[in-house]
N, CA, C and O atoms as a GROMACS GRO file, in nm:
protein
  596
    1MET      N    1   0.184  13.021   9.373
    1MET     CA    2   0.252  13.079   9.279
    1MET      C    3   0.147  13.097   9.125
    1MET      O    4   0.030  13.064   9.105
    2ARG      N    5   0.226  13.147   9.054
    2ARG     CA    6   0.097  13.234   8.911
    2ARG      C    7   0.130  13.089   8.810
    2ARG      O    8   0.226  13.013   8.795
    3LYS      N    9  -0.018  13.102   8.749
    3LYS     CA   10   0.018  12.989   8.659
    3LYS      C   11   0.102  12.970   8.543
    3LYS      O   12   0.080  12.872   8.472
    4TYR      N   13   0.201  13.057   8.512
    4TYR     CA   14   0.300  13.067   8.431
    4TYR      C   15   0.423  12.987   8.489
    4TYR      O   16   0.485  12.898   8.430
    5LEU      N   17   0.444  13.035   8.617
    5LEU     CA   18   0.576  12.978   8.709
    5LEU      C   19   0.526  12.818   8.676
    5LEU      O   20   0.581  12.744   8.595
    6PHE      N   21   0.446  12.795   8.732
    6PHE     CA   22   0.400  12.614   8.684
    6PHE      C   23   0.421  12.559   8.579
    6PHE      O   24   0.472  12.447   8.574
    7LEU      N   25   0.385  12.632   8.468
    7LEU     CA   26   0.438  12.581   8.347
    7LEU      C   27   0.568  12.579   8.308
    7LEU      O   28   0.606  12.504   8.218
    8LEU      N   29   0.653  12.664   8.375
    8LEU     CA   30   0.782  12.684   8.346
    8LEU      C   31   0.847  12.584   8.436
    8LEU      O   32   0.953  12.548   8.386
    9SER      N   33   0.821  12.522   8.558
    9SER     CA   34   0.876  12.431   8.592
    9SER      C   35   0.833  12.269   8.529
    9SER      O   36   0.903  12.167   8.528
   10ALA      N   37   0.716  12.288   8.488
   10ALA     CA   38   0.643  12.185   8.433
   10ALA      C   39   0.738  12.126   8.294
   10ALA      O   40   0.716  12.011   8.255
   11PHE      N   41   0.831  12.201   8.233
   11PHE     CA   42   0.920  12.189   8.109
   11PHE      C   43   1.065  12.185   8.185
   11PHE      O   44   1.161  12.177   8.108
   12SER      N   45   1.094  12.190   8.324
   12SER     CA   46   1.205  12.157   8.355
   12SER      C   47   1.286  12.280   8.318
   12SER      O   48   1.400  12.259   8.276
   13LEU      N   49   1.242  12.416   8.327
   13LEU     CA   50   1.322  12.505   8.287
   13LEU      C   51   1.395  12.578   8.400
   13LEU      O   52   1.445  12.689   8.387
   14THR      N   53   1.395  12.497   8.522
   14THR     CA   54   1.457  12.597   8.654
   14THR      C   55   1.586  12.654   8.636
   14THR      O   56   1.618  12.760   8.692
   15THR      N   57   1.665  12.588   8.560
   15THR     CA   58   1.822  12.576   8.550
   15THR      C   59   1.801  12.722   8.452
   15THR      O   60   1.875  12.816   8.482
   16TYR      N   61   1.733  12.736   8.375
   16TYR     CA   62   1.747  12.839   8.256
   16TYR      C   63   1.665  12.973   8.309
   16TYR      O   64   1.669  13.079   8.246
   17ALA      N   65   1.582  12.953   8.449
   17ALA     CA   66   1.541  13.074   8.508
   17ALA      C   67   1.645  13.144   8.538
   17ALA      O   68   1.632  13.266   8.532
   18GLN      N   69   1.757  13.097   8.573
   18GLN     CA   70   1.867  13.187   8.601
   18GLN      C   71   1.940  13.238   8.493
   18GLN      O   72   2.027  13.324   8.507
   19GLU      N   73   1.911  13.193   8.397
   19GLU     CA   74   1.993  13.219   8.270
   19GLU      C   75   1.936  13.283   8.125
   19GLU      O   76   1.817  13.254   8.116
   20LYS      N   77   1.973  13.347   8.031
   20LYS     CA   78   1.894  13.398   7.935
   20LYS      C   79   1.786  13.296   7.900
   20LYS      O   80   1.806  13.175   7.888
   21ILE      N   81   1.674  13.358   7.886
   21ILE     CA   82   1.581  13.244   7.838
   21ILE      C   83   1.556  13.271   7.685
   21ILE      O   84   1.552  13.389   7.650
   22GLN      N   85   1.538  13.171   7.590
   22GLN     CA   86   1.522  13.225   7.458
   22GLN      C   87   1.379  13.209   7.441
   22GLN      O   88   1.299  13.141   7.506
   23HIS      N   89   1.360  13.295   7.324
   23HIS     CA   90   1.192  13.286   7.240
   23HIS      C   91   1.142  13.175   7.255
   23HIS      O   92   1.023  13.181   7.285
   24SER      N   93   1.180  13.082   7.248
   24SER     CA   94   1.136  12.884   7.238
   24SER      C   95   1.076  12.886   7.357
   24SER      O   96   0.957  12.913   7.372
   25GLU      N   97   1.157  12.857   7.451
   25GLU     CA   98   1.126  12.885   7.586
   25GLU      C   99   1.018  12.921   7.658
   25GLU      O  100   0.951  12.856   7.739
   26ILE      N  101   1.006  13.068   7.608
   26ILE     CA  102   0.927  13.123   7.676
   26ILE      C  103   0.779  13.113   7.590
   26ILE      O  104   0.677  13.147   7.651
   27ALA      N  105   0.770  13.077   7.483
   27ALA     CA  106   0.680  13.001   7.404
   27ALA      C  107   0.621  12.886   7.446
   27ALA      O  108   0.523  12.840   7.386
   28LEU      N  109   0.667  12.836   7.535
   28LEU     CA  110   0.606  12.733   7.623
   28LEU      C  111   0.521  12.761   7.724
   28LEU      O  112   0.414  12.703   7.746
   29ALA      N  113   0.582  12.875   7.802
   29ALA     CA  114   0.533  12.907   7.883
   29ALA      C  115   0.404  13.001   7.896
   29ALA      O  116   0.340  13.001   8.001
   30PHE      N  117   0.370  13.074   7.795
   30PHE     CA  118   0.288  13.155   7.743
   30PHE      C  119   0.211  13.123   7.664
   30PHE      O  120   0.258  13.047   7.579
   31HIS      N  121   0.071  13.158   7.648
   31HIS     CA  122  -0.027  13.121   7.519
   31HIS      C  123   0.039  13.200   7.398
   31HIS      O  124   0.048  13.142   7.290
   32SER      N  125   0.081  13.314   7.408
   32SER     CA  126   0.141  13.394   7.274
   32SER      C  127   0.229  13.527   7.332
   32SER      O  128   0.210  13.603   7.427
   33ILE      N  129   0.318  13.519   7.244
   33ILE     CA  130   0.414  13.658   7.262
   33ILE      C  131   0.400  13.730   7.121
   33ILE      O  132   0.351  13.672   7.023
   34LYS      N  133   0.451  13.875   7.118
   34LYS     CA  134   0.521  13.953   7.034
   34LYS      C  135   0.550  14.048   7.098
   34LYS      O  136   0.512  14.082   7.211
   35SER      N  137   0.645  14.114   7.001
   35SER     CA  138   0.718  14.244   6.996
   35SER      C  139   0.673  14.374   7.054
   35SER      O  140   0.582  14.420   6.984
   36GLU      N  141   0.704  14.453   7.158
   36GLU     CA  142   0.631  14.580   7.160
   36GLU      C  143   0.700  14.662   7.247
   36GLU      O  144   0.798  14.615   7.303
   37LYS      N  145   0.656  14.814   7.277
   37LYS     CA  146   0.786  14.900   7.290
   37LYS      C  147   0.769  14.894   7.464
   37LYS      O  148   0.667  14.871   7.527
   38PRO      N  149   0.906  14.924   7.515
   38PRO     CA  150   1.033  14.922   7.494
   38PRO      C  151   1.069  14.822   7.401
   38PRO      O  152   1.026  14.706   7.398
   39SER      N  153   1.154  14.877   7.322
   39SER     CA  154   1.215  14.737   7.199
   39SER      C  155   1.255  14.592   7.264
   39SER      O  156   1.230  14.479   7.222
   40ASP      N  157   1.322  14.631   7.374
   40ASP     CA  158   1.399  14.504   7.430
   40ASP      C  159   1.301  14.425   7.517
   40ASP      O  160   1.338  14.323   7.575
   41TRP      N  161   1.156  14.480   7.528
   41TRP     CA  162   1.083  14.387   7.625
   41TRP      C  163   0.992  14.308   7.508
   41TRP      O  164   0.987  14.349   7.392
   42ILE      N  165   0.920  14.190   7.556
   42ILE     CA  166   0.857  14.093   7.525
   42ILE      C  167   0.698  14.128   7.561
   42ILE      O  168   0.690  14.143   7.683
   43ILE      N  169   0.591  14.142   7.506
   43ILE     CA  170   0.464  14.114   7.566
   43ILE      C  171   0.412  14.000   7.603
   43ILE      O  172   0.390  13.947   7.494
   44VAL      N  173   0.386  13.942   7.667
   44VAL     CA  174   0.352  13.796   7.694
   44VAL      C  175   0.196  13.805   7.763
   44VAL      O  176   0.148  13.897   7.830
   45TYR      N  177   0.120  13.648   7.714
   45TYR     CA  178   0.024  13.641   7.780
   45TYR      C  179  -0.013  13.538   7.877
   45TYR      O  180  -0.039  13.434   7.816
   46ALA      N  181  -0.023  13.527   7.983
   46ALA     CA  182  -0.038  13.426   8.052
   46ALA      C  183  -0.190  13.314   8.029
   46ALA      O  184  -0.293  13.353   7.975
   47SER      N  185  -0.172  13.203   8.073
   47SER     CA  186  -0.277  13.127   7.999
   47SER      C  187  -0.374  13.167   8.061
   47SER      O  188  -0.470  13.108   8.011
   48ASP      N  189  -0.408  13.234   8.142
   48ASP     CA  190  -0.573  13.331   8.194
   48ASP      C  191  -0.574  13.424   8.079
   48ASP      O  192  -0.693  13.447   8.059
   49GLY      N  193  -0.502  13.492   7.993
   49GLY     CA  194  -0.502  13.593   7.916
   49GLY      C  195  -0.479  13.707   7.946
   49GLY      O  196  -0.515  13.795   7.868
   50LEU      N  197  -0.411  13.741   8.070
   50LEU     CA  198  -0.383  13.849   8.118
   50LEU      C  199  -0.210  13.912   8.045
   50LEU      O  200  -0.119  13.852   7.988
   51MET      N  201  -0.221  13.986   8.065
   51MET     CA  202  -0.070  14.077   7.972
   51MET      C  203   0.044  14.109   8.110
   51MET      O  204   0.015  14.128   8.228
   52GLY      N  205   0.182  14.105   8.042
   52GLY     CA  206   0.251  14.139   8.133
   52GLY      C  207   0.354  14.163   8.011
   52GLY      O  208   0.318  14.160   7.893
   53TYR      N  209   0.516  14.194   8.064
   53TYR     CA  210   0.599  14.195   7.990
   53TYR      C  211   0.739  14.126   8.057
   53TYR      O  212   0.762  14.126   8.178
   54LEU      N  213   0.830  14.067   7.949
   54LEU     CA  214   0.960  14.018   7.987
   54LEU      C  215   1.066  14.106   7.912
   54LEU      O  216   1.044  14.168   7.808
   55ASN      N  217   1.194  14.099   7.988
   55ASN     CA  218   1.293  14.190   7.892
   55ASN      C  219   1.357  14.096   7.818
   55ASN      O  220   1.319  13.980   7.833
   56SER      N  221   1.435  14.116   7.749
   56SER     CA  222   1.517  14.047   7.674
   56SER      C  223   1.593  13.914   7.699
   56SER      O  224   1.630  13.834   7.613
   57GLU      N  225   1.614  13.902   7.871
   57GLU     CA  226   1.676  13.809   7.945
   57GLU      C  227   1.582  13.705   7.988
   57GLU      O  228   1.609  13.607   8.057
   58GLY      N  229   1.460  13.741   7.937
   58GLY     CA  230   1.359  13.651   8.059
   58GLY      C  231   1.292  13.702   8.147
   58GLY      O  232   1.176  13.666   8.167
   59LYS      N  233   1.373  13.835   8.246
   59LYS     CA  234   1.318  13.880   8.331
   59LYS      C  235   1.196  13.977   8.353
   59LYS      O  236   1.202  14.093   8.312
   60GLU      N  237   1.096  13.932   8.413
   60GLU     CA  238   0.979  14.018   8.422
   60GLU      C  239   0.994  14.129   8.457
   60GLU      O  240   1.044  14.151   8.567
   61ILE      N  241   0.961  14.217   8.386
   61ILE     CA  242   0.930  14.352   8.426
   61ILE      C  243   0.800  14.415   8.451
   61ILE      O  244   0.797  14.518   8.518
   62VAL      N  245   0.694  14.367   8.404
   62VAL     CA  246   0.560  14.385   8.413
   62VAL      C  247   0.471  14.248   8.469
   62VAL      O  248   0.435  14.170   8.381
   63PRO      N  249   0.445  14.224   8.572
   63PRO     CA  250   0.379  14.088   8.574
   63PRO      C  251   0.242  14.077   8.506
   63PRO      O  252   0.164  14.171   8.516
   64PRO      N  253   0.206  13.962   8.432
   64PRO     CA  254   0.097  13.935   8.375
   64PRO      C  255  -0.030  13.958   8.461
   64PRO      O  256  -0.092  13.865   8.510
   65ILE      N  257  -0.063  14.079   8.474
   65ILE     CA  258  -0.188  14.071   8.582
   65ILE      C  259  -0.286  14.200   8.528
   65ILE      O  260  -0.360  14.262   8.605
   66TYR      N  261  -0.270  14.234   8.357
   66TYR     CA  262  -0.342  14.348   8.356
   66TYR      C  263  -0.390  14.287   8.189
   66TYR      O  264  -0.321  14.239   8.099
   67GLU      N  265  -0.567  14.320   8.200
   67GLU     CA  266  -0.614  14.272   8.062
   67GLU      C  267  -0.577  14.327   7.963
   67GLU      O  268  -0.594  14.259   7.862
   68LYS      N  269  -0.509  14.477   7.940
   68LYS     CA  270  -0.510  14.522   7.843
   68LYS      C  271  -0.351  14.603   7.852
   68LYS      O  272  -0.316  14.628   7.967
   69ILE      N  273  -0.267  14.639   7.757
   69ILE     CA  274  -0.186  14.744   7.822
   69ILE      C  275  -0.187  14.775   7.642
   69ILE      O  276  -0.172  14.704   7.542
   70HIS      N  277  -0.216  14.942   7.671
   70HIS     CA  278  -0.207  14.998   7.556
   70HIS      C  279  -0.042  15.028   7.485
   70HIS      O  280   0.053  15.015   7.562
   71PRO      N  281  -0.021  15.056   7.376
   71PRO     CA  282   0.126  15.110   7.329
   71PRO      C  283   0.125  15.188   7.446
   71PRO      O  284   0.038  15.227   7.524
   72PHE      N  285   0.328  15.207   7.430
   72PHE     CA  286   0.346  15.349   7.482
   72PHE      C  287   0.354  15.444   7.412
   72PHE      O  288   0.390  15.424   7.296
   73GLY      N  289   0.324  15.571   7.452
   73GLY     CA  290   0.325  15.685   7.373
   73GLY      C  291   0.217  15.720   7.345
   73GLY      O  292   0.201  15.828   7.288
   74GLU      N  293   0.123  15.647   7.376
   74GLU     CA  294  -0.029  15.644   7.318
   74GLU      C  295  -0.092  15.790   7.379
   74GLU      O  296  -0.138  15.875   7.303
   75TYR      N  297  -0.088  15.804   7.500
   75TYR     CA  298  -0.141  15.896   7.560
   75TYR      C  299  -0.013  15.990   7.642
   75TYR      O  300  -0.034  16.109   7.664
   76LYS      N  301   0.087  15.940   7.674
   76LYS     CA  302   0.193  16.024   7.730
   76LYS      C  303   0.311  15.934   7.710
   76LYS      O  304   0.311  15.814   7.737
   77GLU      N  305   0.457  16.029   7.640
   77GLU     CA  306   0.534  15.958   7.589
   77GLU      C  307   0.647  15.883   7.708
   77GLU      O  308   0.702  15.954   7.792
   78ASN      N  309   0.666  15.767   7.702
   78ASN     CA  310   0.698  15.646   7.772
   78ASN      C  311   0.598  15.631   7.882
   78ASN      O  312   0.646  15.641   7.994
   79TRP      N  313   0.490  15.614   7.876
   79TRP     CA  314   0.382  15.566   7.970
   79TRP      C  315   0.309  15.488   7.855
   79TRP      O  316   0.305  15.516   7.735
   80ALA      N  317   0.238  15.362   7.938
   80ALA     CA  318   0.133  15.293   7.885
   80ALA      C  319   0.016  15.299   7.933
   80ALA      O  320   0.036  15.325   8.052
   81ARG      N  321  -0.111  15.290   7.916
   81ARG     CA  322  -0.240  15.262   7.945
   81ARG      C  323  -0.258  15.126   7.995
   81ARG      O  324  -0.260  15.039   7.908
   82VAL      N  325  -0.273  15.083   8.136
   82VAL     CA  326  -0.266  14.940   8.157
   82VAL      C  327  -0.463  14.948   8.217
   82VAL      O  328  -0.527  15.032   8.279
   83GLU      N  329  -0.490  14.836   8.166
   83GLU     CA  330  -0.624  14.787   8.235
   83GLU      C  331  -0.657  14.692   8.305
   83GLU      O  332  -0.623  14.590   8.245
   84THR      N  333  -0.717  14.661   8.426
   84THR     CA  334  -0.738  14.558   8.518
   84THR      C  335  -0.870  14.489   8.431
   84THR      O  336  -0.932  14.531   8.333
   85LEU      N  337  -0.883  14.362   8.514
   85LEU     CA  338  -0.996  14.283   8.508
   85LEU      C  339  -1.127  14.324   8.536
   85LEU      O  340  -1.236  14.278   8.506
   86GLU      N  341  -1.078  14.462   8.628
   86GLU     CA  342  -1.230  14.538   8.689
   86GLU      C  343  -1.269  14.648   8.592
   86GLU      O  344  -1.362  14.728   8.609
   87GLY      N  345  -1.188  14.642   8.487
   87GLY     CA  346  -1.209  14.777   8.404
   87GLY      C  347  -1.149  14.897   8.456
   87GLY      O  348  -1.153  15.008   8.402
   88LEU      N  349  -1.100  14.872   8.550
   88LEU     CA  350  -0.992  15.024   8.558
   88LEU      C  351  -0.839  15.037   8.473
   88LEU      O  352  -0.761  14.954   8.428
   89SER      N  353  -0.842  15.168   8.478
   89SER     CA  354  -0.745  15.237   8.422
   89SER      C  355  -0.622  15.301   8.472
   89SER      O  356  -0.651  15.390   8.551
   90GLY      N  357  -0.489  15.286   8.453
   90GLY     CA  358  -0.392  15.352   8.505
   90GLY      C  359  -0.255  15.359   8.392
   90GLY      O  360  -0.262  15.337   8.271
   91PHE      N  361  -0.139  15.394   8.464
   91PHE     CA  362  -0.042  15.405   8.354
   91PHE      C  363   0.088  15.337   8.410
   91PHE      O  364   0.099  15.355   8.532
   92ILE      N  365   0.170  15.278   8.366
   92ILE     CA  366   0.320  15.194   8.389
   92ILE      C  367   0.411  15.322   8.282
   92ILE      O  368   0.376  15.395   8.189
   93ASP      N  369   0.527  15.301   8.348
   93ASP     CA  370   0.624  15.394   8.276
   93ASP      C  371   0.704  15.273   8.199
   93ASP      O  372   0.681  15.152   8.204
   94SER      N  373   0.800  15.340   8.129
   94SER     CA  374   0.907  15.261   8.061
   94SER      C  375   1.024  15.158   8.123
   94SER      O  376   1.098  15.076   8.068
   95THR      N  377   1.005  15.199   8.265
   95THR     CA  378   1.084  15.099   8.318
   95THR      C  379   0.990  14.998   8.397
   95THR      O  380   1.041  14.918   8.475
   96GLY      N  381   0.882  15.001   8.380
   96GLY     CA  382   0.789  14.887   8.428
   96GLY      C  383   0.671  14.957   8.556
   96GLY      O  384   0.556  14.922   8.582
   97LYS      N  385   0.746  15.051   8.611
   97LYS     CA  386   0.677  15.103   8.775
   97LYS      C  387   0.542  15.127   8.718
   97LYS      O  388   0.523  15.155   8.599
   98ILE      N  389   0.467  15.118   8.792
   98ILE     CA  390   0.363  15.210   8.802
   98ILE      C  391   0.352  15.334   8.854
   98ILE      O  392   0.382  15.359   8.971
   99VAL      N  393   0.294  15.449   8.745
   99VAL     CA  394   0.293  15.575   8.769
   99VAL      C  395   0.181  15.624   8.814
   99VAL      O  396   0.180  15.723   8.886
  100VAL      N  397   0.061  15.556   8.775
  100VAL     CA  398  -0.097  15.574   8.769
  100VAL      C  399  -0.133  15.492   8.837
  100VAL      O  400  -0.135  15.384   8.779
  101GLU      N  401  -0.172  15.488   8.959
  101GLU     CA  402  -0.221  15.335   8.988
  101GLU      C  403  -0.385  15.313   8.937
  101GLU      O  404  -0.467  15.402   8.954
  102PRO      N  405  -0.411  15.215   8.888
  102PRO     CA  406  -0.537  15.170   8.778
  102PRO      C  407  -0.650  15.151   8.894
  102PRO      O  408  -0.674  15.048   8.957
  103LYS      N  409  -0.711  15.275   8.905
  103LYS     CA  410  -0.802  15.337   8.991
  103LYS      C  411  -0.977  15.400   8.922
  103LYS      O  412  -1.090  15.402   8.970
  104TYR      N  413  -0.919  15.440   8.792
  104TYR     CA  414  -1.013  15.495   8.723
  104TYR      C  415  -1.087  15.422   8.635
  104TYR      O  416  -1.052  15.311   8.593
  105GLU      N  417  -1.204  15.488   8.598
  105GLU     CA  418  -1.266  15.406   8.477
  105GLU      C  419  -1.266  15.439   8.370
  105GLU      O  420  -1.313  15.379   8.273
  106TYR      N  421  -1.190  15.584   8.374
  106TYR     CA  422  -1.169  15.626   8.218
  106TYR      C  423  -1.080  15.748   8.223
  106TYR      O  424  -1.102  15.837   8.305
  107ILE      N  425  -0.971  15.754   8.126
  107ILE     CA  426  -0.857  15.828   8.145
  107ILE      C  427  -0.852  15.893   7.990
  107ILE      O  428  -0.836  15.825   7.889
  108ASN      N  429  -0.865  16.008   7.991
  108ASN     CA  430  -0.877  16.050   7.872
  108ASN      C  431  -0.723  16.096   7.824
  108ASN      O  432  -0.642  16.089   7.917
  109LYS      N  433  -0.662  16.148   7.682
  109LYS     CA  434  -0.526  16.189   7.689
  109LYS      C  435  -0.529  16.331   7.745
  109LYS      O  436  -0.613  16.403   7.798
  110PHE      N  437  -0.407  16.338   7.711
  110PHE     CA  438  -0.310  16.434   7.798
  110PHE      C  439  -0.342  16.560   7.733
  110PHE      O  440  -0.334  16.548   7.610
  111GLY      N  441  -0.376  16.683   7.773
  111GLY     CA  442  -0.328  16.816   7.703
  111GLY      C  443  -0.504  16.832   7.586
  111GLY      O  444  -0.509  16.905   7.487
  112GLU      N  445  -0.614  16.751   7.635
  112GLU     CA  446  -0.733  16.826   7.578
  112GLU      C  447  -0.801  16.909   7.664
  112GLU      O  448  -0.899  16.974   7.629
  113TYR      N  449  -0.761  16.910   7.760
  113TYR     CA  450  -0.831  17.055   7.828
  113TYR      C  451  -0.742  17.105   7.913
  113TYR      O  452  -0.783  17.204   7.974
  114LYS      N  453  -0.629  17.069   7.938
  114LYS     CA  454  -0.525  17.152   8.000
  114LYS      C  455  -0.381  17.106   7.989
  114LYS      O  456  -0.351  16.995   8.033
  115THR      N  457  -0.278  17.194   7.925
  115THR     CA  458  -0.170  17.116   7.901
  115THR      C  459  -0.079  17.034   7.987
  115THR      O  460  -0.003  17.085   8.069
  116ASP      N  461  -0.089  16.920   7.970
  116ASP     CA  462  -0.026  16.794   8.101
  116ASP      C  463  -0.113  16.758   8.174
  116ASP      O  464  -0.084  16.702   8.280
  117TRP      N  465  -0.289  16.787   8.125
  117TRP     CA  466  -0.392  16.720   8.246
  117TRP      C  467  -0.429  16.666   8.134
  117TRP      O  468  -0.432  16.693   8.014
  118ALA      N  469  -0.471  16.538   8.243
  118ALA     CA  470  -0.553  16.433   8.185
  118ALA      C  471  -0.688  16.424   8.275
  118ALA      O  472  -0.688  16.430   8.398
  119LEU      N  473  -0.828  16.406   8.175
  119LEU     CA  474  -0.948  16.416   8.244
  119LEU      C  475  -0.940  16.235   8.290
  119LEU      O  476  -0.893  16.151   8.213
  120VAL      N  477  -1.000  16.200   8.438
  120VAL     CA  478  -1.042  16.097   8.423
  120VAL      C  479  -1.149  16.098   8.512
  120VAL      O  480  -1.190  16.195   8.577
  121SER      N  481  -1.212  15.931   8.512
  121SER     CA  482  -1.341  15.976   8.579
  121SER      C  483  -1.342  15.830   8.680
  121SER      O  484  -1.291  15.719   8.662
  122LEU      N  485  -1.423  15.884   8.787
  122LEU     CA  486  -1.422  15.746   8.891
  122LEU      C  487  -1.583  15.777   8.946
  122LEU      O  488  -1.623  15.889   8.976
  123TYR      N  489  -1.659  15.660   8.953
  123TYR     CA  490  -1.806  15.667   8.987
  123TYR      C  491  -1.893  15.772   8.896
  123TYR      O  492  -1.963  15.856   8.952
  124ASP      N  493  -1.887  15.763   8.770
  124ASP     CA  494  -1.924  15.889   8.696
  124ASP      C  495  -1.903  16.043   8.740
  124ASP      O  496  -1.979  16.132   8.704
  125HIS      N  497  -1.797  16.062   8.819
  125HIS     CA  498  -1.756  16.164   8.842
  125HIS      C  499  -1.599  16.213   8.771
  125HIS      O  500  -1.509  16.136   8.738
  126TYR      N  501  -1.599  16.370   8.759
  126TYR     CA  502  -1.478  16.368   8.687
  126TYR      C  503  -1.346  16.474   8.766
  126TYR      O  504  -1.368  16.548   8.862
  127GLY      N  505  -1.223  16.461   8.705
  127GLY     CA  506  -1.143  16.499   8.798
  127GLY      C  507  -1.006  16.518   8.680
  127GLY      O  508  -1.016  16.513   8.558
  128PHE      N  509  -0.889  16.538   8.754
  128PHE     CA  510  -0.798  16.533   8.668
  128PHE      C  511  -0.668  16.484   8.710
  128PHE      O  512  -0.665  16.501   8.832
  129ILE      N  513  -0.534  16.419   8.663
  129ILE     CA  514  -0.413  16.417   8.709
  129ILE      C  515  -0.318  16.497   8.590
  129ILE      O  516  -0.351  16.555   8.488
  130ASN      N  517  -0.219  16.478   8.637
  130ASN     CA  518  -0.096  16.577   8.546
  130ASN      C  519  -0.015  16.500   8.498
  130ASN      O  520  -0.033  16.379   8.514
  131SER      N  521   0.068  16.537   8.444
  131SER     CA  522   0.206  16.447   8.344
  131SER      C  523   0.304  16.359   8.453
  131SER      O  524   0.380  16.265   8.430
  132ARG      N  525   0.274  16.420   8.568
  132ARG     CA  526   0.356  16.342   8.664
  132ARG      C  527   0.275  16.224   8.732
  132ARG      O  528   0.330  16.160   8.822
  133GLY      N  529   0.190  16.204   8.706
  133GLY     CA  530   0.096  16.115   8.758
  133GLY      C  531   0.008  16.155   8.901
  133GLY      O  532  -0.068  16.076   8.957
  134GLU      N  533   0.036  16.289   8.944
  134GLU     CA  534  -0.045  16.288   9.042
  134GLU      C  535  -0.185  16.345   9.005
  134GLU      O  536  -0.205  16.396   8.894
  135GLU      N  537  -0.295  16.334   9.115
  135GLU     CA  538  -0.425  16.374   9.098
  135GLU      C  539  -0.435  16.526   9.126
  135GLU      O  540  -0.425  16.565   9.242
  136VAL      N  541  -0.454  16.608   9.028
  136VAL     CA  542  -0.468  16.740   9.067
  136VAL      C  543  -0.607  16.818   9.106
  136VAL      O  544  -0.627  16.927   9.160
  137VAL      N  545  -0.682  16.728   9.062
  137VAL     CA  546  -0.826  16.758   9.072
  137VAL      C  547  -0.914  16.627   9.096
  137VAL      O  548  -0.935  16.545   9.006
  138ALA      N  549  -0.967  16.612   9.236
  138ALA     CA  550  -1.036  16.490   9.265
  138ALA      C  551  -1.162  16.473   9.147
  138ALA      O  552  -1.219  16.554   9.075
  139PRO      N  553  -1.173  16.331   9.167
  139PRO     CA  554  -1.265  16.304   9.046
  139PRO      C  555  -1.415  16.318   9.138
  139PRO      O  556  -1.475  16.218   9.177
  140ILE      N  557  -1.462  16.456   9.165
  140ILE     CA  558  -1.601  16.507   9.243
  140ILE      C  559  -1.686  16.566   9.167
  140ILE      O  560  -1.789  16.609   9.218
  141TYR      N  561  -1.661  16.583   9.028
  141TYR     CA  562  -1.748  16.688   8.965
  141TYR      C  563  -1.839  16.592   8.896
  141TYR      O  564  -1.797  16.478   8.876
  142ALA      N  565  -1.964  16.627   8.855
  142ALA     CA  566  -2.066  16.552   8.785
  142ALA      C  567  -2.041  16.592   8.620
  142ALA      O  568  -2.074  16.520   8.525
  143GLU      N  569  -1.984  16.708   8.613
  143GLU     CA  570  -1.965  16.720   8.444
  143GLU      C  571  -1.839  16.804   8.458
  143GLU      O  572  -1.815  16.854   8.567
  144ILE      N  573  -1.754  16.823   8.350
  144ILE     CA  574  -1.616  16.884   8.326
  144ILE      C  575  -1.670  16.932   8.154
  144ILE      O  576  -1.643  16.841   8.075
  145PRO      N  577  -1.718  17.019   8.106
  145PRO     CA  578  -1.710  17.019   7.936
  145PRO      C  579  -1.600  17.103   7.898
  145PRO      O  580  -1.545  17.199   7.952
  146LEU      N  581  -1.583  17.039   7.787
  146LEU     CA  582  -1.480  17.075   7.724
  146LEU      C  583  -1.488  17.232   7.673
  146LEU      O  584  -1.589  17.257   7.607
  147LEU      N  585  -1.410  17.322   7.691
  147LEU     CA  586  -1.395  17.458   7.642
  147LEU      C  587  -1.322  17.474   7.502
  147LEU      O  588  -1.211  17.431   7.473
  148LYS      N  589  -1.402  17.538   7.431
  148LYS     CA  590  -1.399  17.561   7.273
  148LYS      C  591  -1.251  17.657   7.267
  148LYS      O  592  -1.250  17.773   7.310
  149ARG      N  593  -1.128  17.590   7.207
  149ARG     CA  594  -1.032  17.687   7.214
  149ARG      C  595  -1.030  17.800   7.079
  149ARG      O  596  -0.947  17.891   7.075
   0.00000   0.00000   0.00000
């Protein structure tokens, strides 16, 4: 099991796991906590420094498997860019679901090239994803210059 689950059992919180977990108990299990969007979610850091989210009842919404979780809405409304230990990026939505698998080395903001498209790169080649999380142009191009508008 994950390190943070071991910490919960070490503090005899087995009974509480089925009930509402209070912030003080979460603090025992995680290295650091702070509030983040969605407003009822708590961003948590496991002992290895990886990030995830719990809801206000203590239920895990996003497991702490990401090196970095960017703020929701920074790239697209209700989406947050996530980065893995391997340096790969993708997106989760405001329900915690992965909407773009973290497989890209780089993701640009939506709308820079075309409305509802974001430039992505993989192995120094470029393509695009759309605002539904679909890869609409595979990352096979060595260069995609930004056109002046």
